[in-house]
Structure formats: structure tokens, C-alpha cells
PAPA-861527 format. One record per residue (C-alpha): residue number from 0; residue in one letter; chain; x, y, z. Coordinates in Angstrom, 3 decimals. Layout:
BEGIN
(node NUM a A (X Y Z))
...
***
This chain:
BEGIN
(node 0 x A (31.064 -18.916 -0.141))
(node 1 x A (32.626 -18.988 -3.664))
(node 2 x A (31.871 -16.172 -6.123))
(node 3 x A (30.405 -18.922 -8.546))
(node 4 x A (27.689 -19.823 -6.021))
(node 5 x A (27.054 -16.703 -4.278))
(node 6 x A (23.767 -14.786 -5.040))
(node 7 x A (24.401 -11.407 -6.739))
(node 8 x A (22.699 -8.015 -6.435))
(node 9 x A (21.640 -7.022 -9.958))
(node 10 x A (19.664 -3.898 -9.173))
(node 11 x A (18.923 -1.316 -6.519))
(node 12 x A (16.959 1.795 -5.806))
(node 13 x A (15.982 3.983 -2.959))
(node 14 x A (13.504 6.538 -1.781))
(node 15 x A (15.403 8.762 0.631))
(node 16 x A (15.810 12.304 1.791))
(node 17 x A (17.991 12.781 -1.268))
(node 18 x A (14.999 12.215 -3.461))
(node 19 x A (13.208 9.448 -5.254))
(node 20 x A (15.058 6.917 -7.221))
(node 21 x A (18.684 5.695 -7.720))
(node 22 x A (20.027 8.613 -9.449))
(node 23 x A (18.767 10.977 -6.822))
(node 24 x A (20.526 8.762 -4.041))
(node 25 x A (23.874 8.614 -5.941))
(node 26 x A (24.032 12.283 -6.632))
(node 27 x A (23.072 13.300 -3.110))
(node 28 x A (25.505 10.813 -1.628))
(node 29 x A (28.493 12.013 -3.728))
(node 30 x A (27.482 15.721 -3.117))
(node 31 x A (27.132 15.063 0.645))
(node 32 x A (23.853 17.020 0.441))
(node 33 x A (22.382 17.853 3.804))
(node 34 x A (18.722 17.184 3.939))
(node 35 x A (17.430 18.305 7.388))
(node 36 x A (14.417 20.563 7.160))
(node 37 x A (12.346 22.590 9.645))
(node 38 x A (9.041 20.714 10.393))
(node 39 x A (5.764 22.441 10.204))
(node 40 x A (4.272 21.721 13.594))
(node 41 x A (0.797 21.791 12.253))
(node 42 x A (1.508 18.871 10.235))
(node 43 x A (4.145 16.993 12.455))
(node 44 x A (2.917 17.287 15.926))
(node 45 x A (6.018 15.700 17.551))
(node 46 x A (8.995 16.665 19.694))
(node 47 x A (11.375 17.355 16.875))
(node 48 x A (12.147 20.707 15.176))
(node 49 x A (13.854 19.248 12.235))
(node 50 x A (13.905 15.982 10.335))
(node 51 x A (15.263 14.474 7.111))
(node 52 x A (12.193 13.790 5.031))
(node 53 x A (11.764 12.363 1.514))
(node 54 x A (11.104 15.781 -0.359))
(node 55 x A (7.492 16.491 -0.926))
(node 56 x A (6.535 12.777 -0.628))
(node 57 x A (2.922 11.507 -0.299))
(node 58 x A (1.697 8.128 -1.389))
(node 59 x A (-0.898 9.667 -3.832))
(node 60 x A (1.813 12.013 -5.377))
(node 61 x A (4.300 9.160 -5.870))
(node 62 x A (1.703 6.388 -6.902))
(node 63 x A (-1.447 8.157 -8.106))
(node 64 x A (-4.687 8.536 -6.262))
(node 65 x A (-6.082 5.173 -7.096))
(node 66 x A (-5.646 2.745 -4.270))
(node 67 x A (-3.726 5.163 -1.994))
(node 68 x A (-6.394 6.944 0.028))
(node 69 x A (-5.806 5.007 3.175))
(node 70 x A (-2.126 4.020 2.396))
(node 71 x A (0.132 5.046 5.158))
(node 72 x A (3.575 6.611 4.697))
(node 73 x A (5.727 3.591 5.307))
(node 74 x A (3.774 1.602 2.763))
(node 75 x A (3.885 4.418 0.163))
(node 76 x A (7.697 4.665 0.589))
(node 77 x A (8.099 0.935 0.023))
(node 78 x A (5.780 0.559 -2.893))
(node 79 x A (7.484 3.546 -4.560))
(node 80 x A (10.948 2.191 -4.009))
(node 81 x A (10.115 -1.102 -5.501))
(node 82 x A (8.348 0.541 -8.376))
(node 83 x A (11.470 2.710 -9.217))
(node 84 x A (13.934 -0.293 -8.925))
(node 85 x A (11.709 -2.273 -11.412))
(node 86 x A (11.235 0.703 -13.733))
(node 87 x A (14.951 1.683 -13.848))
(node 88 x A (15.982 -1.458 -15.590))
(node 89 x A (14.916 -2.626 -19.046))
(node 90 x A (14.106 -6.204 -18.199))
(node 91 x A (13.098 -5.453 -14.471))
(node 92 x A (9.604 -6.378 -14.607))
(node 93 x A (10.189 -9.645 -16.591))
(node 94 x A (12.959 -10.977 -14.257))
(node 95 x A (11.607 -9.633 -10.915))
(node 96 x A (7.945 -10.249 -10.966))
(node 97 x A (5.566 -13.191 -11.271))
(node 98 x A (5.293 -16.519 -9.437))
(node 99 x A (9.129 -16.961 -8.655))
(node 100 x A (9.705 -13.423 -7.380))
(node 101 x A (10.008 -13.063 -3.574))
(node 102 x A (9.848 -9.923 -1.532))
(node 103 x A (11.464 -9.508 1.917))
(node 104 x A (10.983 -6.181 3.757))
(node 105 x A (12.780 -5.177 6.894))
(node 106 x A (11.248 -2.829 9.495))
(node 107 x A (11.310 -1.812 13.163))
(node 108 x A (7.614 -2.148 13.924))
(node 109 x A (5.899 -1.272 10.675))
(node 110 x A (3.993 2.170 10.972))
(node 111 x A (3.960 3.331 14.548))
(node 112 x A (1.799 6.157 13.541))
(node 113 x A (-0.881 3.903 12.106))
(node 114 x A (-1.010 1.733 15.219))
(node 115 x A (-1.328 4.673 17.532))
(node 116 x A (-3.881 6.527 15.367))
(node 117 x A (-6.035 3.447 15.135))
(node 118 x A (-5.784 2.692 18.797))
(node 119 x A (-6.736 6.310 19.601))
(node 120 x A (-9.719 6.288 17.328))
(node 121 x A (-11.029 3.008 19.110))
(node 122 x A (-10.870 4.983 22.364))
(node 123 x A (-12.127 8.467 21.354))
(node 124 x A (-14.579 7.877 18.545))
(node 125 x A (-18.312 7.589 19.108))
(node 126 x A (-19.719 4.469 20.656))
(node 127 x A (-19.731 1.704 19.515))
(node 128 x A (-16.188 2.892 18.949))
(node 129 x A (-16.531 3.637 15.236))
(node 130 x A (-13.036 3.297 13.451))
(node 131 x A (-12.123 3.553 9.767))
(node 132 x A (-11.890 -0.072 8.714))
(node 133 x A (-9.923 0.833 5.601))
(node 134 x A (-7.033 1.856 7.923))
(node 135 x A (-6.849 -1.316 9.887))
(node 136 x A (-4.427 -3.046 7.468))
(node 137 x A (-1.883 -0.361 8.145))
(node 138 x A (-1.635 -1.457 11.803))
(node 139 x A (-0.319 -4.844 10.670))
(node 140 x A (3.463 -5.099 10.409))
(node 141 x A (3.486 -6.757 7.084))
(node 142 x A (1.151 -4.273 5.415))
(node 143 x A (3.918 -2.592 3.323))
(node 144 x A (5.288 -5.890 2.050))
(node 145 x A (1.847 -7.091 1.177))
(node 146 x A (1.004 -3.897 -0.758))
(node 147 x A (4.320 -4.047 -2.707))
(node 148 x A (3.394 -7.532 -3.858))
(node 149 x A (-0.119 -6.489 -4.883))
(node 150 x A (1.026 -3.290 -6.677))
(node 151 x A (3.916 -5.040 -8.509))
(node 152 x A (2.631 -8.646 -9.069))
(node 153 x A (5.311 -10.330 -6.869))
(node 154 x A (3.553 -13.850 -6.281))
(node 155 x A (6.475 -15.638 -4.635))
(node 156 x A (7.112 -15.754 -0.974))
(node 157 x A (6.480 -12.490 0.862))
(node 158 x A (7.963 -11.850 4.356))
(node 159 x A (8.463 -8.981 6.813))
(node 160 x A (11.370 -9.149 9.260))
(node 161 x A (11.359 -6.883 12.344))
(node 162 x A (15.071 -6.179 13.273))
(node 163 x A (15.542 -2.644 14.002))
(node 164 x A (18.837 -1.260 12.601))
(node 165 x A (19.848 -4.718 11.578))
(node 166 x A (16.462 -5.336 9.589))
(node 167 x A (18.050 -4.688 6.166))
(node 168 x A (20.720 -7.447 6.753))
(node 169 x A (18.080 -9.841 7.955))
(node 170 x A (16.019 -9.155 4.830))
(node 171 x A (19.023 -9.692 2.612))
(node 172 x A (19.815 -13.010 4.469))
(node 173 x A (16.215 -14.192 4.301))
(node 174 x A (16.187 -13.426 0.546))
(node 175 x A (19.466 -15.086 0.075))
(node 176 x A (18.283 -18.270 1.671))
(node 177 x A (14.960 -18.267 -0.516))
(node 178 x A (17.343 -18.378 -3.525))
(node 179 x A (19.762 -20.960 -2.302))
(node 180 x A (16.819 -23.416 -1.274))
(node 181 x A (14.983 -22.893 -4.620))
(node 182 x A (12.144 -21.130 -3.179))
(node 183 x A (12.485 -18.190 -5.601))
(node 184 x A (14.447 -17.149 -8.616))
(node 185 x A (14.550 -13.450 -7.665))
(node 186 x A (14.408 -11.810 -4.227))
(node 187 x A (13.639 -8.203 -3.839))
(node 188 x A (15.190 -7.396 -0.428))
(node 189 x A (15.147 -4.106 1.563))
(node 190 x A (13.937 -2.121 4.490))
(node 191 x A (11.717 0.850 5.131))
(node 192 x A (11.255 3.459 7.937))
(node 193 x A (8.818 6.399 7.849))
(node 194 x A (9.077 9.571 9.858))
(node 195 x A (6.157 10.364 12.021))
(node 196 x A (5.235 12.091 15.270))
(node 197 x A (4.697 8.707 16.825))
(node 198 x A (8.133 7.481 15.921))
(node 199 x A (9.725 10.593 17.102))
(node 200 x A (8.103 10.329 20.517))
(node 201 x A (8.961 6.727 20.838))
(node 202 x A (12.630 7.438 19.907))
(node 203 x A (12.794 10.229 22.481))
(node 204 x A (11.479 8.227 25.441))
(node 205 x A (14.448 7.803 27.837))
(node 206 x A (16.891 9.278 25.340))
(node 207 x A (17.461 12.648 27.161))
(node 208 x A (20.835 13.255 25.621))
(node 209 x A (19.992 11.872 22.027))
(node 210 x A (20.011 14.722 19.662))
(node 211 x A (20.042 12.560 16.409))
(node 212 x A (17.945 14.016 13.493))
(node 213 x A (15.526 11.326 12.450))
(node 214 x A (15.426 10.454 8.836))
(node 215 x A (13.248 8.134 6.673))
(node 216 x A (13.204 6.144 3.459))
(node 217 x A (13.246 2.801 1.840))
(node 218 x A (16.115 1.070 -0.039))
(node 219 x A (15.553 -2.073 -2.106))
(node 220 x A (18.005 -4.633 -3.762))
(node 221 x A (17.268 -7.135 -6.451))
(node 222 x A (19.117 -10.364 -5.570))
(node 223 x A (19.396 -13.206 -8.003))
(node 224 x A (21.384 -16.469 -8.589))
(node 225 x A (25.062 -16.049 -9.438))
(node 226 x A (26.225 -15.890 -12.949))
(node 227 x A (24.067 -12.964 -13.989))
(node 228 x A (25.700 -10.658 -16.494))
(node 229 x A (24.049 -7.767 -14.795))
(node 230 x A (25.710 -8.430 -11.375))
(node 231 x A (26.667 -5.361 -9.318))
(node 232 x A (28.023 -7.184 -6.408))
(node 233 x A (28.282 -10.768 -5.066))
(node 234 x A (26.735 -11.452 -1.629))
(node 235 x A (29.590 -13.505 -0.153))
(node 236 x A (28.339 -13.790 3.462))
(node 237 x A (25.859 -12.388 5.920))
(node 238 x A (26.449 -12.971 9.674))
(node 239 x A (24.772 -11.971 12.919))
(node 240 x A (25.617 -11.995 16.654))
(node 241 x A (24.177 -11.116 20.055))
(node 242 x A (25.385 -9.134 22.896))
(node 243 x A (24.186 -8.235 26.492))
(node 244 x A (25.848 -4.896 27.313))
(node 245 x A (28.981 -4.096 25.114))
(node 246 x A (28.461 -4.862 21.538))
(node 247 x A (32.165 -4.681 20.450))
(node 248 x A (33.301 -8.262 21.034))
(node 249 x A (30.112 -9.536 19.317))
(node 250 x A (30.704 -7.154 16.345))
(node 251 x A (34.311 -8.103 16.179))
(node 252 x A (33.523 -11.875 16.134))
(node 253 x A (30.682 -11.219 13.554))
(node 254 x A (33.042 -9.435 11.182))
(node 255 x A (35.644 -12.104 11.572))
(node 256 x A (33.103 -14.881 10.740))
(node 257 x A (31.798 -13.025 7.805))
(node 258 x A (35.299 -12.525 6.240))
(node 259 x A (36.285 -16.113 6.928))
(node 260 x A (33.189 -17.496 5.311))
(node 261 x A (33.526 -15.131 2.263))
(node 262 x A (37.156 -16.250 1.795))
(node 263 x A (38.445 -12.753 1.965))
(node 264 x A (40.845 -10.895 4.317))
(node 265 x A (40.962 -7.353 5.768))
(node 266 x A (43.421 -6.388 3.048))
(node 267 x A (40.709 -7.125 0.382))
(node 268 x A (38.274 -4.662 1.968))
(node 269 x A (37.889 -1.520 -0.062))
(node 270 x A (34.953 0.122 1.838))
(node 271 x A (33.364 -0.151 5.101))
(node 272 x A (29.800 1.175 5.715))
(node 273 x A (29.087 1.336 9.507))
(node 274 x A (25.763 2.105 11.003))
(node 275 x A (27.207 5.279 12.531))
(node 276 x A (24.773 5.317 15.524))
(node 277 x A (26.547 2.792 17.897))
(node 278 x A (29.171 5.277 19.277))
(node 279 x A (32.961 5.048 19.143))
(node 280 x A (33.042 1.363 19.772))
(node 281 x A (31.978 0.586 16.073))
(node 282 x A (34.802 2.655 14.769))
(node 283 x A (37.245 0.995 17.076))
(node 284 x A (36.155 -2.463 15.797))
(node 285 x A (36.517 -1.481 12.270))
(node 286 x A (39.818 0.395 12.257))
(node 287 x A (42.089 -0.976 9.710))
(node 288 x A (39.329 -2.235 7.366))
(node 289 x A (39.030 -0.353 4.209))
(node 290 x A (39.852 3.268 3.365))
(node 291 x A (36.464 4.283 1.939))
(node 292 x A (33.590 5.217 4.273))
(node 293 x A (30.127 6.292 2.917))
(node 294 x A (28.833 9.374 4.683))
(node 295 x A (25.035 8.998 5.366))
(node 296 x A (24.850 11.592 7.972))
(node 297 x A (23.042 13.889 5.634))
(node 298 x A (19.938 11.807 5.659))
(node 299 x A (19.570 11.379 9.342))
(node 300 x A (18.829 8.342 11.541))
(node 301 x A (16.933 6.052 9.229))
(node 302 x A (16.649 3.370 11.982))
(node 303 x A (14.982 0.182 10.559))
(node 304 x A (16.088 1.278 6.923))
(node 305 x A (19.640 2.061 7.868))
(node 306 x A (21.394 -1.162 6.892))
(node 307 x A (19.729 -1.247 3.635))
(node 308 x A (20.634 2.370 2.958))
(node 309 x A (24.313 1.479 3.981))
(node 310 x A (24.369 -1.144 1.263))
(node 311 x A (22.857 1.180 -1.244))
(node 312 x A (25.588 3.738 -0.274))
(node 313 x A (28.372 1.242 -0.893))
(node 314 x A (26.839 0.389 -4.389))
(node 315 x A (26.446 4.175 -5.063))
(node 316 x A (30.155 4.885 -4.392))
(node 317 x A (31.315 1.925 -6.446))
(node 318 x A (29.275 3.041 -9.365))
(node 319 x A (31.674 5.996 -9.820))
(node 320 x A (34.885 4.468 -8.657))
(node 321 x A (36.731 1.980 -10.838))
(node 322 x A (38.989 1.104 -8.079))
(node 323 x A (36.096 -0.819 -6.360))
(node 324 x A (35.824 -3.559 -9.018))
(node 325 x A (36.998 -6.897 -7.556))
(node 326 x A (37.317 -5.488 -4.185))
(node 327 x A (35.080 -6.167 -1.180))
(node 328 x A (32.828 -3.994 1.060))
(node 329 x A (31.832 -4.620 4.546))
(node 330 x A (28.528 -3.354 5.916))
(node 331 x A (27.829 -3.490 9.622))
(node 332 x A (24.892 -2.735 11.983))
(node 333 x A (24.315 -2.559 15.717))
(node 334 x A (20.940 -2.514 17.308))
(node 335 x A (20.974 -1.560 20.950))
(node 336 x A (18.385 -4.278 21.717))
(node 337 x A (21.249 -6.661 21.548))
(node 338 x A (21.920 -7.683 17.814))
(node 339 x A (24.803 -7.091 15.502))
(node 340 x A (25.102 -8.055 11.929))
(node 341 x A (27.425 -7.558 8.917))
(node 342 x A (27.627 -8.546 5.215))
(node 343 x A (30.485 -8.890 2.876))
(node 344 x A (30.029 -8.007 -0.756))
(node 345 x A (32.315 -8.343 -3.625))
(node 346 x A (31.821 -5.455 -5.984))
(node 347 x A (31.835 -5.784 -9.909))
***
């Protein structure tokens, strides 16, 4: 895809264990801040002793008490991230809200904690199985995306994509297609993952040797048609592949297609942002691509939000490195359910 026709990323923000907002993410990434904290077992009744949490985050604290009484953590993270992205740019709410503003949010399953809590209440509450109806919307996977649209007046297409560790790339590709087909003028794309006891238990099932510290957060990108003077990066290509057992050949082919379709070569790649949880095979495939590697180990395993965080990390590094201008960045993701993905961005 040529730079002239490629959609562009014009803004981004993140709510992460580094803190709330883009500035906190940039500072934390450059400082390589470690964010793992000891969990209060009276609050987090799960199997983990530590986790990388967004500091002191509650939906009411971030958004105010009105409308947040029954809001779950994943929804609060997403609504806060979208709000910060819109607030951090002078013309944000004019260009990224209204009838032609789309929102695409990636996730793993939505809020596992909300689903389990509601199901438990339906079994344990007094007959006839009284449950809190205000919490039912949280059990639906697209709750967070819908609340983002309601809170921020996004009246264009609204979609939720379940894709595990590749979800952020699926969301970016979906938003890119909405722009290219004229369905939207602006697409807010990103992914969210909450930390909860339910997610921690699900993660540990069958993973007896997995000692990864779990993290959480939401990263959002504002994507518009090419030609914007506010462009931070051109989205040159987004590719996916599938595998049965060994992901290396699928990822290698995926990267090759992405570079070919973007019209770039391995020599053009300035930075590579791998998912980092796929094992040594990913490093093997990416050997020889780019010399810059963002280090996101400080925020833990953010699962469904990982690919969006990886894109944010590339943009955060490029923000303070003039050598990035005009070069490309490669972001890769591997989900052990059998999907790989990557995107090629040309940085401004």
C-alpha cells in the first residue's frame, strides 16, 4: 500500500500499569519502570501473589461516580483510555466523535470476572434466583465498546473483536477497512484487558510451569485517512496467518507478506515490537529485523491488550528518537490458539 493511500495514526493513549495517559506510558517505557505489586488477598482472591495493575484505578475514580456504579474494570479502563486520547489533542473531540466516528475494541472474552460473578449469583442468590440486573450488561463481550460510544458520543460503527493476543491487530485492521470502504472518517482502534481473580484462575489452568506476571490496561489509536498533517505513522499493512502446532513458519510468512504489501524491506525496519510471550521461536523469526526493541516486560502479560500496547510502545519510542522518522516498525503477535498477526507502520 502506498503512503499516499495508507490510513494514518494521528493520536494514541494508554491506561497501563505505568499510569493513566500517554505521558505516563512514554515516561514509564523509557525508564523501564517495573510495576509488579503485591496483591491484597482480601481484594484479589485469586492464585497470584503479584500483578501489574493500573495504579489506584477504579472506574469511579477515573470517570466520576455518575454512571459508574455497576461498571466493571474492563469497561472503566476502555472508557478512560478513549477519554484521555480525545482530551490530549486540541481538536480531538471534533475530529473523532459524532456520526462518522467508529470504535473497534479488541479483547479476549470481555470481562471474565463479570461473567463468573453473574453466573454465580444466579446459582447462589435467593430463589427465584435474584441477580442485580444492572450488572447483566457487563457479561456481554461488547459492553466496553458500547459504553465508550455512549460516554464519548461515537455514533459511527461500533465493533468488538475477540482475538486474544492478536486482538489489537484485528481491531486495527477492522478500523482500517472501515476507513477504506467509506464507512467512517475516523476509527478509534485498540484493545483492553482487565486483571481479575477470574482471569488469573483461567490463565493458570493447565499452565503449571507458567510464571508470567499478569498485567492489565487499554491502549487506543486514532486512525484517519492519509494526508493528515497530524500523522504519527502510516498503517502500511496488516496481515494474519494460522498454524496448528508450530507458529514459526506461519509468522515468517505473515511478516514476509506484510513487508511485500507495504513496499518495504527488512533493511527499512527501524524497530520490531514482538509479543514476547511466544517463546524463543518468535525471536528466531525476527532475527535480522530492526535494531530497536521496546521492552514491555515491566507491565506484565496484558494478553488481549498486548498487541495494542506493542503499537503504543513503538510510537512512544519514536516520539523521542529522531532516527525513527521515515523508517518502518514491525509489530508481531502470536496467540497459542493458532493465530499470528503483524503490522508494518511507517513512522513520521
